[in-house]
C-alpha positions in Angstrom: 0.0 0.0 0.0 1.5 3.3 -1.1 1.0 6.2 1.4 -0.5 9.4 0.2 1.5 12.6 0.2 -0.7 14.1 2.9 -0.3 10.9 5.0 3.6 11.2 4.3 3.5 14.9 5.4 1.6 14.0 8.5 4.0 11.4 9.6 7.1 13.6 8.8 5.6 16.2 10.9 5.0 13.8 13.9 8.7 12.6 13.4 10.0 16.1 13.2 8.3 17.3 16.3 8.9 14.3 18.5 11.4 14.2 21.1 10.4 11.5 23.6 8.9 8.1 22.6 7.3 5.7 25.1 7.5 2.2 23.7 4.8 0.0 25.3 5.8 -3.6 25.0 9.5 -3.0 24.6 11.3 -6.2 24.9 14.7 -6.5 26.7 15.5 -9.2 24.1 17.8 -7.7 21.2 16.4 -10.0 18.7 12.9 -8.6 19.0 11.5 -5.9 16.7 10.5 -3.6 19.6 14.1 -3.7 20.8 15.6 -3.1 17.3 13.0 -0.3 16.6 13.8 1.5 20.0 17.5 1.1 19.6 17.3 2.7 16.1 15.3 5.6 17.3 17.6 6.2 20.2 20.5 6.4 17.6 18.6 9.0 15.9 18.3 11.3 18.9 15.0 10.3 20.3 14.6 9.7 24.0 13.2 6.2 24.6 11.1 5.5 27.7 10.5 1.6 28.0 7.2 0.4 29.2 7.3 -3.2 30.3 5.7 -5.1 33.3 8.9 -6.9 34.4 12.1 -5.4 33.2 14.2 -2.9 35.1 16.4 -1.3 32.4 16.2 -1.6 28.7 18.7 0.2 26.3 20.3 1.9 29.2 16.8 3.6 30.2 14.7 3.0 33.4 11.7 0.9 32.6 8.2 2.0 33.8 5.2 -0.5 34.4 2.7 1.8 33.0 2.5 4.9 30.9 1.1 6.7 34.0 4.3 6.0 35.9 6.5 7.9 33.5 7.7 11.3 35.1 8.4 13.2 32.0 6.2 14.4 29.0 5.7 12.0 26.2 5.3 12.9 22.7 4.6 9.6 21.0 3.2 6.3 22.5 4.7 3.6 20.3 2.7 0.4 20.8 4.1 -3.2 20.5 1.1 -5.0 21.9 -1.8 -7.1 20.4 -4.5 -5.1 18.8 -7.1 -6.0 21.4 -4.8 -4.5 24.1 -4.5 -1.1 22.4 -7.9 0.6 23.5 -6.5 0.6 27.1 -3.2 1.8 25.9 -5.0 4.7 23.9 -6.8 5.6 27.2 -3.6 5.7 29.1 -1.9 7.8 26.3 -4.6 10.3 26.6 -4.4 10.4 30.4 -0.6 11.3 30.2 -1.1 13.9 27.5 0.8 12.3 24.7 0.4 13.8 21.3 0.5 10.7 19.1 -0.6 7.1 19.5 1.5 5.0 17.0 0.4 1.4 16.5 3.4 -0.6 14.9 3.4 -2.5 11.7 0.7 -5.2 11.8 -1.4 -3.5 14.5 -4.6 -1.7 14.0 -7.6 -1.1 16.1 -10.5 1.3 15.1 -11.6 1.6 18.9 -8.2 2.8 19.9 -7.9 5.1 17.1 -11.4 6.6 17.7 -10.6 7.1 21.4 -7.3 8.8 20.7 -8.6 11.0 17.8 -11.5 12.1 19.9 -9.1 13.3 22.5 -7.0 15.3 19.9 -4.1 12.8 19.5 -2.7 12.0 16.1 -3.0 8.4 15.2 -0.8 6.1 13.0 -1.7 2.5 12.6 0.0 -0.4 11.0 3.3 1.3 10.4 6.8 0.9 11.7 8.2 4.0 13.3 11.8 3.0 12.3 10.8 2.4 8.6 8.9 5.6 8.5 11.9 7.4 10.0 14.3 5.8 7.5 12.0 6.9 4.5 11.7 10.4 5.9 15.5 10.7 6.2 15.9 9.5 2.7 13.3 12.0 1.6 15.0 14.9 3.4 18.3 13.8 1.7 16.7 14.0 -1.8 15.2 17.4 -1.2 18.6 19.0 -0.1 20.4 20.9 -2.8 23.7 19.2 -4.0 26.9 20.8 -5.1 
C-alpha cells in the first residue's frame, strides 16, 4: 500500500516534532522488533522510555510498568502489543497527555484510534516507526540541494 503525500507529510511532521517516545511492550531481548526499533530511534536522537511489566532497564533507560508512571512528558506512545490491548493503551496515552498514538506494523484497532482521535491525538496505525523514519530521512536527503 502506497502512502499518500498528505499522509507522508503528517507522519513527517510527527517525526520532526517528536523528542520522547514511550515504547509500550519494549522487549529486553535484542532479537525482537520492539528492541531493534527502539535502539534505532535512540541512535537518531529520540529519548526512549521503555514500558514493560517486569524489566528494570532496557537500552540503558529506566523501565516503567505503566504509561502513567512515566515522570516526563511523552510525545509519542509507540505500541508493540496485540491489537485487542490497544484501547487501554490509547486511554493511558490520553491520560498522560501524549500527542500521538502509534500502532506498529501489523497492529490496527479502530476503537483505539477513535478514542485517541476524539481526545485530539494524532494516530498512526500499521506502520513501523523505524521504517517511516528511514523513509523520511531519505526524503530529506533527496530534497537537499547538491553541489
